[in-house]
MARKOLKOL-31768 format. One record per atom (N, C-alpha, C, O, CB): residue in one letter; x, y, z. Coordinates in steps of 0.2 Angstrom, whole numbers, plus 2048, in hexadecimal, padded with zeros to 3 digits. Glycine has a CB too. Layout:
<pts>
aXYZ;...
</pts>
This chain:
<pts>
m8047FA800;m800800800;m804806800;m80380B7FD;m7FB800806;l80A806804;l80E80C804;l81280D7FE;l8148137FC;l81380B80A;d8138087F9;d8168097F3;d81280D7EE;d8158107EA;d8188027F0;s80C80E7EF;s8088127EA;s8078197EC;s80581D7E8;s80180F7EA;i80A81B7F2;i80A8227F4;i8108267F0;i8168247F0;i80B8237FB;p80E82B7EC;p81482E7E8;p8188327ED;p8168357F2;p8118337E3;l81F8337EB;l8238367EF;l82283D7F0;l8228417F5;l82B8357ED;f8218407EA;f81F8477E9;f8188487E6;f8188497E0;f82584B7E5;p8138487EA;p80C8497E7;p80C8507E4;p80D8557E7;p8078487EC;g8098507DE;g8088577DB;g80D8597D6;g80C85D7D1;g80785C7E0;l8138557D6;l8188577D1;l8168537CB;l81584D7CB;l81F8557D4;p8178567C5;p8168527BF;p81B84C7BE;p82184D7BF;p8168577B9;g8198477BA;g81D8427B9;g8208437B2;g8218487B0;g81983B7B8;g82283D7AE;g82683E7A8;g8228417A3;g8248477A0;g8288377A6;p81D83F7A0;p81984279B;p81684979D;p81684D798;p81383D799;e81484A7A3;e8118507A5;e8178557A5;e81685B7A3;e80E8507AC;l81D8537A7;l8228587A7;l82485A7A0;l82686079F;l8288557AB;l82485679B;l825857794;l82085C791;l82286178E;l826851790;i81A85B793;i815860791;i816867794;i81586C790;i80E85D792;v81786779A;v81986E79E;v81F87179A;v81E877799;v81A86D7A5;l82486D799;l82A870796;l82887378F;l82B87878D;l83086B796;l82486F78B;l822871785;l81E878785;l81F87C781;l81E86C781;i81A87878A;i81687F78B;i81A88478C;i81988A78A;i81087E790;v81F883791;v824889793;v82888B78D;v82989178C;v829886798;v82A886788;v82E888782;v82A88C77E;v82C89177B;v83188277F;l82388A77D;l81F88E779;l81D89577B;l81C899777;l81888A778;l81D896782;l81B89C785;l8218A1784;l8208A7782;l81989B78C;f82789F786;f82C8A3787;f8318A3781;f8358A8780;f8308A178D;g83189E77D;g83589D777;g83B89A779;g83E89B77E;g8368A4774;a83E896774;a844893776;a84A897777;a84F89577A;a84688E770;n84A89D774;n8508A2775;n8508A577C;n8568A777E;n8508A7770;k84B8A577F;k84B8A9786;k84C8A478C;k84D8A6791;k8448AC787;l84B89D78A;l84C898790;l853899793;l85289879A;l84B89178D;p858899790;p85F899794;p85F8A0798;p86289F79E;p86489A78F;q85C8A5796;q85C8AB79A;q8588AA7A0;q8598AD7A5;q85A8B1796;l8528A779F;l84D8A67A5;l8518A17AA;l8508A27B0;l8478A37A2;a85489C7A7;a8578987AC;a85D89B7B0;a85E89A7B6;a85A8927A8;r86189F7AD;r8668A37B0;r8638A87B6;r8668A87BB;r86A8A77AB;s85E8AB7B4;s85B8B07B9;s8578AC7BF;s8578AF7C4;s8568B47B5;s8558A67BE;s8518A37C3;s85689F7C8;s85489E7CD;s84D89E7C0;g85C89E7C6;g86189B7CB;g8678987C8;g86B8967CB;g85D8967CE;
</pts>
């Protein structure tokens, strides 16, 4: 029973993470992503 509890509930898995990444690329453009990554941390 304990094996079915997710370690991080609410965080996206593999396919969901790819969809979120695709949406971010579409919103900000591929040229702005390195700049956003540098400014965020």
